[in-house]
All heavy atoms as TSV, in Angstrom:
chain	resi	resn	atom	element	x	y	z
A	1	MET	N	N	22.134	2.926	-65.019
A	1	MET	CA	C	23.137	3.551	-64.188
A	1	MET	C	C	24.504	3.365	-64.829
A	1	MET	O	O	24.751	2.379	-65.503
A	1	MET	CB	C	23.164	2.920	-62.800
A	1	MET	CG	C	21.949	3.191	-61.990
A	1	MET	SD	S	22.167	4.774	-61.207
A	1	MET	CE	C	21.179	4.549	-59.782
A	2	CYS	N	N	25.373	4.302	-64.556
A	2	CYS	CA	C	26.748	4.181	-65.009
A	2	CYS	C	C	27.667	4.653	-63.884
A	2	CYS	O	O	27.240	5.329	-62.957
A	2	CYS	CB	C	26.991	4.974	-66.291
A	2	CYS	SG	S	26.986	6.747	-66.061
A	3	THR	N	N	28.906	4.259	-64.000
A	3	THR	CA	C	29.901	4.658	-63.021
A	3	THR	C	C	30.918	5.545	-63.714
A	3	THR	O	O	31.359	5.229	-64.813
A	3	THR	CB	C	30.608	3.414	-62.441
A	3	THR	OG1	O	29.617	2.580	-61.843
A	3	THR	CG2	C	31.633	3.804	-61.406
A	4	VAL	N	N	31.239	6.662	-63.074
A	4	VAL	CA	C	32.238	7.569	-63.621
A	4	VAL	C	C	33.292	7.838	-62.557
A	4	VAL	O	O	33.041	7.699	-61.370
A	4	VAL	CB	C	31.625	8.909	-64.094
A	4	VAL	CG1	C	30.644	8.695	-65.233
A	4	VAL	CG2	C	30.951	9.626	-62.952
A	5	SER	N	N	34.441	8.218	-63.008
A	5	SER	CA	C	35.517	8.592	-62.091
A	5	SER	C	C	35.862	10.051	-62.317
A	5	SER	O	O	35.890	10.519	-63.455
A	5	SER	CB	C	36.764	7.747	-62.364
A	5	SER	OG	O	36.504	6.395	-62.091
A	6	ILE	N	N	36.090	10.761	-61.226
A	6	ILE	CA	C	36.496	12.157	-61.327
A	6	ILE	C	C	37.673	12.384	-60.393
A	6	ILE	O	O	37.851	11.659	-59.411
A	6	ILE	CB	C	35.339	13.127	-60.993
A	6	ILE	CG1	C	34.843	12.890	-59.561
A	6	ILE	CG2	C	34.206	12.992	-61.974
A	6	ILE	CD1	C	33.878	13.939	-59.074
A	7	ASP	N	N	38.454	13.385	-60.704
A	7	ASP	CA	C	39.574	13.764	-59.848
A	7	ASP	C	C	39.170	14.999	-59.062
A	7	ASP	O	O	38.706	15.988	-59.633
A	7	ASP	CB	C	40.822	14.073	-60.685
A	7	ASP	CG	C	41.330	12.846	-61.417
A	7	ASP	OD1	O	41.337	11.770	-60.805
A	7	ASP	OD2	O	41.712	12.975	-62.589
A	8	ILE	N	N	39.340	14.919	-57.753
A	8	ILE	CA	C	38.951	16.008	-56.866
A	8	ILE	C	C	40.138	16.351	-55.971
A	8	ILE	O	O	40.801	15.462	-55.450
A	8	ILE	CB	C	37.755	15.600	-55.984
A	8	ILE	CG1	C	36.546	15.297	-56.855
A	8	ILE	CG2	C	37.429	16.670	-54.969
A	8	ILE	CD1	C	35.361	14.780	-56.078
A	9	ASP	N	N	40.358	17.636	-55.790
A	9	ASP	CA	C	41.399	18.085	-54.874
A	9	ASP	C	C	40.839	17.983	-53.456
A	9	ASP	O	O	40.077	18.830	-53.000
A	9	ASP	CB	C	41.799	19.525	-55.202
A	9	ASP	CG	C	42.996	20.001	-54.400
A	9	ASP	OD1	O	43.251	19.449	-53.304
A	9	ASP	OD2	O	43.671	20.926	-54.874
A	10	GLU	N	N	41.200	16.908	-52.780
A	10	GLU	CA	C	40.660	16.642	-51.446
A	10	GLU	C	C	40.974	17.751	-50.458
A	10	GLU	O	O	40.153	18.074	-49.594
A	10	GLU	CB	C	41.203	15.316	-50.908
A	10	GLU	CG	C	40.704	14.114	-51.674
A	10	GLU	CD	C	41.321	12.829	-51.162
A	10	GLU	OE1	O	41.243	12.584	-49.943
A	10	GLU	OE2	O	41.881	12.084	-51.986
A	11	ALA	N	N	42.129	18.357	-50.581
A	11	ALA	CA	C	42.510	19.430	-49.655
A	11	ALA	C	C	41.554	20.612	-49.770
A	11	ALA	O	O	41.148	21.203	-48.764
A	11	ALA	CB	C	43.947	19.870	-49.913
A	12	VAL	N	N	41.176	20.947	-50.986
A	12	VAL	CA	C	40.257	22.070	-51.201
A	12	VAL	C	C	38.889	21.736	-50.617
A	12	VAL	O	O	38.284	22.552	-49.907
A	12	VAL	CB	C	40.144	22.412	-52.708
A	12	VAL	CG1	C	39.042	23.428	-52.946
A	12	VAL	CG2	C	41.469	22.920	-53.233
A	13	ILE	N	N	38.402	20.538	-50.901
A	13	ILE	CA	C	37.091	20.144	-50.377
A	13	ILE	C	C	37.096	20.125	-48.858
A	13	ILE	O	O	36.181	20.636	-48.223
A	13	ILE	CB	C	36.667	18.769	-50.928
A	13	ILE	CG1	C	36.291	18.910	-52.395
A	13	ILE	CG2	C	35.484	18.206	-50.148
A	13	ILE	CD1	C	35.839	17.647	-53.047
A	14	ARG	N	N	38.117	19.555	-48.287
A	14	ARG	CA	C	38.173	19.462	-46.824
A	14	ARG	C	C	38.341	20.834	-46.174
A	14	ARG	O	O	37.894	21.056	-45.050
A	14	ARG	CB	C	39.271	18.498	-46.406
A	14	ARG	CG	C	38.883	17.073	-46.723
A	14	ARG	CD	C	39.912	16.069	-46.299
A	14	ARG	NE	N	39.402	14.735	-46.613
A	14	ARG	CZ	C	40.150	13.763	-47.100
A	14	ARG	NH1	N	41.436	13.950	-47.313
A	14	ARG	NH2	N	39.614	12.586	-47.365
A	15	ASP	N	N	38.977	21.760	-46.899
A	15	ASP	CA	C	39.097	23.127	-46.391
A	15	ASP	C	C	37.724	23.800	-46.378
A	15	ASP	O	O	37.382	24.509	-45.435
A	15	ASP	CB	C	40.083	23.922	-47.251
A	15	ASP	CG	C	40.344	25.308	-46.696
A	15	ASP	OD1	O	40.610	25.413	-45.479
A	15	ASP	OD2	O	40.293	26.276	-47.476
A	16	LEU	N	N	36.950	23.557	-47.430
A	16	LEU	CA	C	35.624	24.155	-47.540
A	16	LEU	C	C	34.579	23.430	-46.707
A	16	LEU	O	O	33.681	24.056	-46.147
A	16	LEU	CB	C	35.171	24.154	-49.008
A	16	LEU	CG	C	35.996	25.007	-49.961
A	16	LEU	CD1	C	35.610	24.728	-51.399
A	16	LEU	CD2	C	35.815	26.478	-49.633
A	17	ARG	N	N	34.687	22.110	-46.669
A	17	ARG	CA	C	33.708	21.277	-45.973
A	17	ARG	C	C	34.436	20.261	-45.092
A	17	ARG	O	O	34.648	19.117	-45.493
A	17	ARG	CB	C	32.814	20.538	-46.980
A	17	ARG	CG	C	32.085	21.394	-48.016
A	17	ARG	CD	C	30.760	21.950	-47.550
A	17	ARG	NE	N	29.855	20.989	-47.006
A	17	ARG	CZ	C	28.874	20.389	-47.683
A	17	ARG	NH1	N	28.690	20.651	-48.952
A	17	ARG	NH2	N	28.082	19.542	-47.078
A	18	PRO	N	N	34.865	20.649	-43.909
A	18	PRO	CA	C	35.653	19.773	-43.039
A	18	PRO	C	C	34.991	18.431	-42.726
A	18	PRO	O	O	35.671	17.443	-42.452
A	18	PRO	CB	C	35.844	20.582	-41.763
A	18	PRO	CG	C	35.586	21.994	-42.151
A	18	PRO	CD	C	34.643	21.958	-43.308
A	19	GLU	N	N	33.666	18.391	-42.774
A	19	GLU	CA	C	32.969	17.142	-42.471
A	19	GLU	C	C	33.194	16.071	-43.549
A	19	GLU	O	O	32.950	14.892	-43.325
A	19	GLU	CB	C	31.460	17.380	-42.263
A	19	GLU	CG	C	30.690	17.746	-43.513
A	19	GLU	CD	C	30.708	19.233	-43.860
A	19	GLU	OE1	O	31.528	19.989	-43.314
A	19	GLU	OE2	O	29.878	19.626	-44.693
A	20	LEU	N	N	33.691	16.489	-44.697
A	20	LEU	CA	C	33.981	15.526	-45.775
A	20	LEU	C	C	35.404	15.008	-45.578
A	20	LEU	O	O	36.308	15.300	-46.349
A	20	LEU	CB	C	33.798	16.186	-47.149
A	20	LEU	CG	C	32.399	16.730	-47.438
A	20	LEU	CD1	C	32.370	17.448	-48.767
A	20	LEU	CD2	C	31.353	15.641	-47.373
A	21	ASP	N	N	35.564	14.223	-44.542
A	21	ASP	CA	C	36.905	13.794	-44.146
A	21	ASP	C	C	37.285	12.386	-44.601
A	21	ASP	O	O	38.361	11.903	-44.278
A	21	ASP	CB	C	37.066	13.914	-42.632
A	21	ASP	CG	C	36.018	13.126	-41.877
A	21	ASP	OD1	O	35.111	12.554	-42.517
A	21	ASP	OD2	O	36.100	13.089	-40.640
A	22	THR	N	N	36.392	11.751	-45.350
A	22	THR	CA	C	36.712	10.425	-45.891
A	22	THR	C	C	36.301	10.364	-47.350
A	22	THR	O	O	35.470	11.158	-47.810
A	22	THR	CB	C	35.972	9.301	-45.131
A	22	THR	OG1	O	34.564	9.457	-45.355
A	22	THR	CG2	C	36.272	9.328	-43.632
A	23	THR	N	N	36.861	9.409	-48.055
A	23	THR	CA	C	36.480	9.216	-49.456
A	23	THR	C	C	34.995	8.883	-49.563
A	23	THR	O	O	34.307	9.368	-50.462
A	23	THR	CB	C	37.331	8.100	-50.092
A	23	THR	OG1	O	38.709	8.468	-49.988
A	23	THR	CG2	C	36.983	7.884	-51.546
A	24	ALA	N	N	34.501	8.084	-48.639
A	24	ALA	CA	C	33.078	7.724	-48.650
A	24	ALA	C	C	32.195	8.952	-48.465
A	24	ALA	O	O	31.158	9.090	-49.135
A	24	ALA	CB	C	32.790	6.691	-47.571
A	25	ALA	N	N	32.587	9.856	-47.577
A	25	ALA	CA	C	31.815	11.077	-47.348
A	25	ALA	C	C	31.815	11.958	-48.594
A	25	ALA	O	O	30.780	12.510	-48.968
A	25	ALA	CB	C	32.378	11.844	-46.155
A	26	ILE	N	N	32.961	12.070	-49.250
A	26	ILE	CA	C	33.060	12.854	-50.484
A	26	ILE	C	C	32.206	12.214	-51.572
A	26	ILE	O	O	31.473	12.894	-52.279
A	26	ILE	CB	C	34.530	13.003	-50.935
A	26	ILE	CG1	C	35.303	13.846	-49.913
A	26	ILE	CG2	C	34.614	13.613	-52.329
A	26	ILE	CD1	C	36.801	13.870	-50.136
A	27	ARG	N	N	32.290	10.897	-51.692
A	27	ARG	CA	C	31.508	10.177	-52.710
A	27	ARG	C	C	30.012	10.422	-52.509
A	27	ARG	O	O	29.276	10.703	-53.458
A	27	ARG	CB	C	31.819	8.684	-52.639
A	27	ARG	CG	C	31.134	7.870	-53.724
A	27	ARG	CD	C	31.445	6.374	-53.619
A	27	ARG	NE	N	32.878	6.136	-53.748
A	27	ARG	CZ	C	33.636	5.558	-52.809
A	27	ARG	NH1	N	33.102	5.154	-51.673
A	27	ARG	NH2	N	34.925	5.376	-53.004
A	28	SER	N	N	29.550	10.341	-51.266
A	28	SER	CA	C	28.140	10.553	-50.965
A	28	SER	C	C	27.721	11.988	-51.291
A	28	SER	O	O	26.656	12.216	-51.875
A	28	SER	CB	C	27.897	10.257	-49.487
A	28	SER	OG	O	26.569	10.494	-49.145
A	29	TRP	N	N	28.556	12.953	-50.942
A	29	TRP	CA	C	28.282	14.364	-51.224
A	29	TRP	C	C	28.183	14.619	-52.732
A	29	TRP	O	O	27.249	15.279	-53.197
A	29	TRP	CB	C	29.376	15.207	-50.584
A	29	TRP	CG	C	29.294	16.670	-50.863
A	29	TRP	CD1	C	28.353	17.552	-50.423
A	29	TRP	CD2	C	30.217	17.431	-51.647
A	29	TRP	NE1	N	28.652	18.818	-50.885
A	29	TRP	CE2	C	29.791	18.766	-51.641
A	29	TRP	CE3	C	31.384	17.097	-52.346
A	29	TRP	CZ2	C	30.468	19.769	-52.307
A	29	TRP	CZ3	C	32.061	18.105	-53.005
A	29	TRP	CH2	C	31.605	19.426	-52.990
A	30	VAL	N	N	29.121	14.076	-53.479
A	30	VAL	CA	C	29.103	14.254	-54.935
A	30	VAL	C	C	27.863	13.595	-55.535
A	30	VAL	O	O	27.218	14.167	-56.413
A	30	VAL	CB	C	30.398	13.698	-55.574
A	30	VAL	CG1	C	30.287	13.657	-57.086
A	30	VAL	CG2	C	31.597	14.536	-55.154
A	31	GLN	N	N	27.500	12.422	-55.045
A	31	GLN	CA	C	26.292	11.750	-55.541
A	31	GLN	C	C	25.058	12.603	-55.303
A	31	GLN	O	O	24.190	12.729	-56.173
A	31	GLN	CB	C	26.128	10.379	-54.879
A	31	GLN	CG	C	24.977	9.565	-55.441
A	31	GLN	CD	C	25.209	9.178	-56.885
A	31	GLN	OE1	O	26.219	8.582	-57.214
A	31	GLN	NE2	N	24.273	9.528	-57.755
A	32	GLU	N	N	24.960	13.211	-54.115
A	32	GLU	CA	C	23.831	14.100	-53.815
A	32	GLU	C	C	23.792	15.285	-54.774
A	32	GLU	O	O	22.719	15.691	-55.236
A	32	GLU	CB	C	23.913	14.596	-52.375
A	32	GLU	CG	C	23.622	13.547	-51.341
A	32	GLU	CD	C	23.840	14.048	-49.921
A	32	GLU	OE1	O	23.913	15.283	-49.720
A	32	GLU	OE2	O	23.943	13.210	-49.017
A	33	LEU	N	N	24.963	15.860	-55.066
A	33	LEU	CA	C	25.027	16.988	-56.011
A	33	LEU	C	C	24.545	16.576	-57.392
A	33	LEU	O	O	23.757	17.288	-58.028
A	33	LEU	CB	C	26.458	17.520	-56.110
A	33	LEU	CG	C	27.027	18.223	-54.882
A	33	LEU	CD1	C	28.501	18.571	-55.116
A	33	LEU	CD2	C	26.229	19.467	-54.551
A	34	ILE	N	N	25.015	15.433	-57.855
A	34	ILE	CA	C	24.627	14.952	-59.185
A	34	ILE	C	C	23.129	14.646	-59.226
A	34	ILE	O	O	22.432	15.038	-60.173
A	34	ILE	CB	C	25.445	13.702	-59.577
A	34	ILE	CG1	C	26.930	14.031	-59.695
A	34	ILE	CG2	C	24.904	13.076	-60.865
A	34	ILE	CD1	C	27.268	15.029	-60.776
A	35	ASP	N	N	22.613	13.957	-58.220
A	35	ASP	CA	C	21.186	13.636	-58.182
A	35	ASP	C	C	20.334	14.898	-58.200
A	35	ASP	O	O	19.334	14.987	-58.915
A	35	ASP	CB	C	20.850	12.802	-56.946
A	35	ASP	CG	C	21.420	11.396	-57.012
A	35	ASP	OD1	O	21.813	10.943	-58.110
A	35	ASP	OD2	O	21.482	10.746	-55.943
A	36	SER	N	N	20.748	15.891	-57.426
A	36	SER	CA	C	20.014	17.151	-57.368
A	36	SER	C	C	20.010	17.850	-58.731
A	36	SER	O	O	18.977	18.348	-59.180
A	36	SER	CB	C	20.633	18.056	-56.307
A	36	SER	OG	O	20.011	19.310	-56.300
A	37	ARG	N	N	21.162	17.887	-59.375
A	37	ARG	CA	C	21.245	18.542	-60.687
A	37	ARG	C	C	20.407	17.810	-61.724
A	37	ARG	O	O	19.750	18.444	-62.554
A	37	ARG	CB	C	22.712	18.622	-61.137
A	37	ARG	CG	C	22.890	19.347	-62.444
A	37	ARG	CD	C	22.411	20.800	-62.361
A	37	ARG	NE	N	22.571	21.435	-63.632
A	37	ARG	CZ	C	21.620	22.157	-64.242
A	37	ARG	NH1	N	20.458	22.360	-63.654
A	37	ARG	NH2	N	21.843	22.687	-65.421
A	38	LEU	N	N	20.395	16.485	-61.684
A	38	LEU	CA	C	19.573	15.720	-62.619
A	38	LEU	C	C	18.088	16.017	-62.420
A	38	LEU	O	O	17.338	16.151	-63.392
A	38	LEU	CB	C	19.842	14.224	-62.471
A	38	LEU	CG	C	21.173	13.739	-63.032
A	38	LEU	CD1	C	21.406	12.275	-62.667
A	38	LEU	CD2	C	21.248	13.940	-64.536
A	39	GLN	N	N	17.666	16.159	-61.172
A	39	GLN	CA	C	16.276	16.521	-60.902
A	39	GLN	C	C	15.948	17.896	-61.473
A	39	GLN	O	O	14.875	18.114	-62.046
A	39	GLN	CB	C	15.989	16.492	-59.399
A	39	GLN	CG	C	15.919	15.100	-58.833
A	39	GLN	CD	C	15.708	15.109	-57.333
A	39	GLN	OE1	O	15.931	16.114	-56.652
A	39	GLN	NE2	N	15.278	13.973	-56.799
A	40	GLN	N	N	16.876	18.839	-61.319
A	40	GLN	CA	C	16.671	20.178	-61.881
A	40	GLN	C	C	16.528	20.106	-63.391
A	40	GLN	O	O	15.662	20.765	-63.971
A	40	GLN	CB	C	17.839	21.092	-61.526
A	40	GLN	CG	C	17.885	21.508	-60.090
A	40	GLN	CD	C	19.143	22.317	-59.781
A	40	GLN	OE1	O	20.128	22.278	-60.514
A	40	GLN	NE2	N	19.115	23.045	-58.677
A	41	LEU	N	N	17.384	19.329	-64.041
A	41	LEU	CA	C	17.323	19.198	-65.490
A	41	LEU	C	C	16.000	18.587	-65.938
A	41	LEU	O	O	15.420	19.012	-66.937
A	41	LEU	CB	C	18.498	18.358	-66.007
A	41	LEU	CG	C	19.866	19.019	-65.931
A	41	LEU	CD1	C	20.964	18.000	-66.239
A	41	LEU	CD2	C	19.949	20.205	-66.873
A	42	GLN	N	N	15.509	17.601	-65.192
A	42	GLN	CA	C	14.222	16.999	-65.531
A	42	GLN	C	C	13.097	18.014	-65.414
A	42	GLN	O	O	12.232	18.085	-66.285
A	42	GLN	CB	C	13.931	15.800	-64.624
A	42	GLN	CG	C	14.729	14.571	-64.970
A	42	GLN	CD	C	14.470	13.425	-64.001
A	42	GLN	OE1	O	14.300	13.636	-62.808
A	42	GLN	NE2	N	14.449	12.227	-64.534
A	43	LEU	N	N	13.104	18.808	-64.357
A	43	LEU	CA	C	12.073	19.822	-64.183
A	43	LEU	C	C	12.135	20.864	-65.286
A	43	LEU	O	O	11.110	21.279	-65.824
A	43	LEU	CB	C	12.211	20.500	-62.816
A	43	LEU	CG	C	11.814	19.672	-61.615
A	43	LEU	CD1	C	12.135	20.419	-60.326
A	43	LEU	CD2	C	10.335	19.312	-61.665
A	44	GLU	N	N	13.328	21.287	-65.643
A	44	GLU	CA	C	13.487	22.262	-66.726
A	44	GLU	C	C	12.963	21.698	-68.028
A	44	GLU	O	O	12.314	22.396	-68.798
A	44	GLU	CB	C	14.952	22.662	-66.878
A	44	GLU	CG	C	15.475	23.504	-65.737
A	44	GLU	CD	C	16.981	23.692	-65.785
A	44	GLU	OE1	O	17.608	23.325	-66.793
A	44	GLU	OE2	O	17.528	24.209	-64.789
A	45	ASP	N	N	13.222	20.430	-68.277
A	45	ASP	CA	C	12.767	19.794	-69.506
A	45	ASP	C	C	11.248	19.711	-69.545
A	45	ASP	O	O	10.630	19.928	-70.579
A	45	ASP	CB	C	13.379	18.401	-69.633
A	45	ASP	CG	C	13.080	17.763	-70.974
A	45	ASP	OD1	O	13.320	18.428	-72.009
A	45	ASP	OD2	O	12.599	16.611	-70.997
A	46	GLU	N	N	10.630	19.422	-68.399
A	46	GLU	CA	C	9.174	19.324	-68.334
A	46	GLU	C	C	8.521	20.684	-68.516
A	46	GLU	O	O	7.399	20.779	-68.990
A	46	GLU	CB	C	8.752	18.712	-66.995
A	46	GLU	CG	C	9.106	17.244	-66.870
A	46	GLU	CD	C	8.872	16.702	-65.465
A	46	GLU	OE1	O	8.386	17.464	-64.604
A	46	GLU	OE2	O	9.201	15.527	-65.246
A	47	GLU	N	N	9.208	21.758	-68.125
A	47	GLU	CA	C	8.655	23.098	-68.224
A	47	GLU	C	C	8.788	23.680	-69.626
A	47	GLU	O	O	8.149	24.657	-69.961
A	47	GLU	CB	C	9.350	24.020	-67.221
A	47	GLU	CG	C	9.065	23.664	-65.776
A	47	GLU	CD	C	9.904	24.464	-64.796
A	47	GLU	OE1	O	10.784	25.228	-65.235
A	47	GLU	OE2	O	9.683	24.319	-63.597
A	48	THR	N	N	9.604	23.058	-70.447
A	48	THR	CA	C	9.842	23.573	-71.789
A	48	THR	C	C	8.666	23.254	-72.697
A	48	THR	O	O	8.163	22.145	-72.715
A	48	THR	CB	C	11.127	22.951	-72.376
A	48	THR	OG1	O	12.205	23.232	-71.499
A	48	THR	CG2	C	11.426	23.500	-73.757
A	49	MET	N	N	8.249	24.251	-73.452
A	49	MET	CA	C	7.153	24.049	-74.400
A	49	MET	C	C	7.719	23.931	-75.801
A	49	MET	O	O	8.696	24.584	-76.124
A	49	MET	CB	C	6.198	25.237	-74.365
A	49	MET	CG	C	5.471	25.436	-73.102
A	49	MET	SD	S	4.440	26.903	-73.281
A	49	MET	CE	C	3.076	26.436	-72.307
A	50	ASP	N	N	7.034	23.151	-76.604
A	50	ASP	CA	C	7.483	23.095	-77.988
A	50	ASP	C	C	6.863	24.268	-78.750
A	50	ASP	O	O	5.978	24.971	-78.261
A	50	ASP	CB	C	7.185	21.748	-78.638
A	50	ASP	CG	C	5.704	21.464	-78.838
A	50	ASP	OD1	O	4.898	22.409	-78.869
A	50	ASP	OD2	O	5.352	20.283	-78.986
A	51	VAL	N	N	7.325	24.486	-79.947
A	51	VAL	CA	C	6.921	25.650	-80.746
A	51	VAL	C	C	5.414	25.663	-80.992
A	51	VAL	O	O	4.772	26.713	-80.901
A	51	VAL	CB	C	7.691	25.665	-82.090
A	51	VAL	CG1	C	7.177	26.755	-83.004
A	51	VAL	CG2	C	9.171	25.821	-81.842
A	52	GLU	N	N	4.840	24.523	-81.263
A	52	GLU	CA	C	3.396	24.472	-81.534
A	52	GLU	C	C	2.576	24.836	-80.299
A	52	GLU	O	O	1.549	25.492	-80.412
A	52	GLU	CB	C	2.997	23.091	-82.060
A	52	GLU	CG	C	3.396	22.864	-83.506
A	52	GLU	CD	C	2.846	23.940	-84.444
A	52	GLU	OE1	O	1.640	24.278	-84.366
A	52	GLU	OE2	O	3.640	24.450	-85.258
A	53	GLU	N	N	3.025	24.428	-79.115
A	53	GLU	CA	C	2.317	24.804	-77.892
A	53	GLU	C	C	2.343	26.308	-77.697
A	53	GLU	O	O	1.316	26.918	-77.369
A	53	GLU	CB	C	2.956	24.122	-76.677
A	53	GLU	CG	C	2.657	22.648	-76.544
A	53	GLU	CD	C	3.364	22.046	-75.351
A	53	GLU	OE1	O	4.612	22.142	-75.282
A	53	GLU	OE2	O	2.673	21.493	-74.485
A	54	VAL	N	N	3.485	26.911	-77.911
A	54	VAL	CA	C	3.617	28.360	-77.761
A	54	VAL	C	C	2.760	29.067	-78.797
A	54	VAL	O	O	2.037	30.028	-78.482
A	54	VAL	CB	C	5.097	28.792	-77.881
A	54	VAL	CG1	C	5.209	30.304	-77.890
A	54	VAL	CG2	C	5.926	28.193	-76.757
A	55	ARG	N	N	2.816	28.604	-80.027
A	55	ARG	CA	C	2.027	29.206	-81.114
A	55	ARG	C	C	0.543	29.182	-80.772
A	55	ARG	O	O	-0.173	30.176	-80.915
A	55	ARG	CB	C	2.294	28.450	-82.417
A	55	ARG	CG	C	1.571	28.990	-83.608
A	55	ARG	CD	C	1.939	28.143	-84.854
A	55	ARG	NE	N	1.080	28.431	-85.943
A	55	ARG	CZ	C	-0.146	27.931	-86.126
A	55	ARG	NH1	N	-0.644	27.085	-85.256
A	55	ARG	NH2	N	-0.870	28.271	-87.166
A	56	THR	N	N	0.057	28.048	-80.311
A	56	THR	CA	C	-1.354	27.909	-79.948
A	56	THR	C	C	-1.726	28.866	-78.828
A	56	THR	O	O	-2.759	29.539	-78.889
A	56	THR	CB	C	-1.652	26.449	-79.534
A	56	THR	OG1	O	-1.357	25.590	-80.632
A	56	THR	CG2	C	-3.096	26.272	-79.115
A	57	MET	N	N	-0.875	28.955	-77.809
A	57	MET	CA	C	-1.145	29.862	-76.690
A	57	MET	C	C	-1.193	31.314	-77.142
A	57	MET	O	O	-2.066	32.080	-76.733
A	57	MET	CB	C	-0.088	29.700	-75.605
A	57	MET	CG	C	-0.246	28.453	-74.774
A	57	MET	SD	S	1.044	28.275	-73.530
A	57	MET	CE	C	0.893	29.787	-72.607
A	58	VAL	N	N	-0.254	31.700	-77.998
A	58	VAL	CA	C	-0.209	33.085	-78.480
A	58	VAL	C	C	-1.461	33.397	-79.296
A	58	VAL	O	O	-2.100	34.448	-79.105
A	58	VAL	CB	C	1.072	33.341	-79.305
A	58	VAL	CG1	C	0.991	34.663	-80.039
A	58	VAL	CG2	C	2.297	33.292	-78.407
A	59	LEU	N	N	-1.826	32.501	-80.199
A	59	LEU	CA	C	-3.019	32.739	-81.023
A	59	LEU	C	C	-4.280	32.824	-80.167
A	59	LEU	O	O	-5.127	33.696	-80.397
A	59	LEU	CB	C	-3.171	31.638	-82.067
A	59	LEU	CG	C	-2.160	31.674	-83.217
A	59	LEU	CD1	C	-2.317	30.450	-84.110
A	59	LEU	CD2	C	-2.310	32.949	-84.027
A	60	GLU	N	N	-4.414	31.970	-79.185
A	60	GLU	CA	C	-5.577	32.025	-78.298
A	60	GLU	C	C	-5.612	33.334	-77.520
A	60	GLU	O	O	-6.672	33.943	-77.352
A	60	GLU	CB	C	-5.571	30.835	-77.335
A	60	GLU	CG	C	-5.906	29.519	-77.995
A	60	GLU	CD	C	-5.730	28.326	-77.065
A	60	GLU	OE1	O	-5.385	28.527	-75.876
A	60	GLU	OE2	O	-5.936	27.199	-77.535
A	61	THR	N	N	-4.459	33.776	-77.059
A	61	THR	CA	C	-4.381	35.027	-76.309
A	61	THR	C	C	-4.742	36.207	-77.200
A	61	THR	O	O	-5.513	37.095	-76.803
A	61	THR	CB	C	-2.973	35.221	-75.713
A	61	THR	OG1	O	-2.678	34.112	-74.867
A	61	THR	CG2	C	-2.889	36.517	-74.925
A	62	VAL	N	N	-4.213	36.237	-78.406
A	62	VAL	CA	C	-4.518	37.330	-79.342
A	62	VAL	C	C	-6.004	37.341	-79.664
A	62	VAL	O	O	-6.644	38.399	-79.633
A	62	VAL	CB	C	-3.667	37.194	-80.630
A	62	VAL	CG1	C	-4.174	38.128	-81.721
A	62	VAL	CG2	C	-2.201	37.462	-80.323
A	63	ARG	N	N	-6.585	36.186	-79.943
A	63	ARG	CA	C	-8.022	36.120	-80.249
A	63	ARG	C	C	-8.852	36.617	-79.072
A	63	ARG	O	O	-9.833	37.355	-79.257
A	63	ARG	CB	C	-8.409	34.688	-80.597
A	63	ARG	CG	C	-7.947	34.261	-81.966
A	63	ARG	CD	C	-8.431	32.849	-82.307
A	63	ARG	NE	N	-7.858	32.435	-83.575
A	63	ARG	CZ	C	-7.124	31.345	-83.748
A	63	ARG	NH1	N	-6.911	30.513	-82.740
A	63	ARG	NH2	N	-6.630	31.055	-84.935
A	64	ARG	N	N	-8.471	36.209	-77.872
A	64	ARG	CA	C	-9.216	36.603	-76.673
A	64	ARG	C	C	-9.074	38.105	-76.410
A	64	ARG	O	O	-10.051	38.800	-76.132
A	64	ARG	CB	C	-8.719	35.790	-75.479
A	64	ARG	CG	C	-9.538	35.976	-74.226
A	64	ARG	CD	C	-9.122	35.055	-73.082
A	64	ARG	NE	N	-7.691	35.082	-72.822
A	64	ARG	CZ	C	-6.852	34.059	-73.077
A	64	ARG	NH1	N	-7.310	32.939	-73.597
A	64	ARG	NH2	N	-5.573	34.162	-72.809
A	65	GLU	N	N	-7.872	38.633	-76.532
A	65	GLU	CA	C	-7.617	40.046	-76.225
A	65	GLU	C	C	-8.219	40.990	-77.258
A	65	GLU	O	O	-8.617	42.094	-76.938
A	65	GLU	CB	C	-6.123	40.307	-76.110
A	65	GLU	CG	C	-5.472	39.643	-74.912
A	65	GLU	CD	C	-5.984	40.172	-73.596
A	65	GLU	OE1	O	-6.195	41.400	-73.457
A	65	GLU	OE2	O	-6.200	39.339	-72.683
A	66	TYR	N	N	-8.260	40.542	-78.510
A	66	TYR	CA	C	-8.733	41.419	-79.582
A	66	TYR	C	C	-10.090	41.019	-80.122
A	66	TYR	O	O	-10.509	41.485	-81.184
A	66	TYR	CB	C	-7.690	41.477	-80.703
A	66	TYR	CG	C	-6.412	42.141	-80.239
A	66	TYR	CD1	C	-5.306	41.368	-79.855
A	66	TYR	CD2	C	-6.302	43.522	-80.161
A	66	TYR	CE1	C	-4.137	41.948	-79.411
A	66	TYR	CE2	C	-5.132	44.117	-79.711
A	66	TYR	CZ	C	-4.060	43.335	-79.339
A	66	TYR	OH	O	-2.898	43.925	-78.898
A	67	ALA	N	N	-10.798	40.185	-79.417
A	67	ALA	CA	C	-12.131	39.761	-79.856
A	67	ALA	C	C	-13.063	40.960	-79.812
A	67	ALA	O	O	-13.022	41.784	-78.904
A	67	ALA	CB	C	-12.653	38.646	-78.960
A	68	ARG	N	N	-13.911	41.034	-80.808
A	68	ARG	CA	C	-14.899	42.120	-80.835
A	68	ARG	C	C	-16.052	41.775	-79.904
A	68	ARG	O	O	-16.513	40.653	-79.877
A	68	ARG	CB	C	-15.427	42.309	-82.252
A	68	ARG	CG	C	-14.356	42.784	-83.188
A	68	ARG	CD	C	-14.915	43.017	-84.548
A	68	ARG	NE	N	-13.827	43.367	-85.442
A	68	ARG	CZ	C	-14.004	43.818	-86.641
A	68	ARG	NH1	N	-15.226	43.959	-87.135
A	68	ARG	NH2	N	-12.967	44.134	-87.396
A	69	PRO	N	N	-16.493	42.779	-79.163
A	69	PRO	CA	C	-17.598	42.548	-78.204
A	69	PRO	C	C	-18.926	42.271	-78.883
A	69	PRO	O	O	-19.198	42.496	-79.960
A	69	PRO	CB	C	-17.668	43.823	-77.384
A	69	PRO	CG	C	-16.759	44.818	-78.008
A	69	PRO	CD	C	-15.989	44.117	-79.092
């Protein structure tokens, strides 16, 4: 874990999200946003195939589609 500091325009946030009326509420909201984005990045990374996986899939598909009966 690491700790970072960011500057946020509290007036803008409170205008958009009135329930974020304390520093603690803003901190919790930002943490939720970051956690959610990290989960998305992990899922995207898991869905990514390397070149050899793609190559193997393409070759198998071509062999299957063009196989002689």
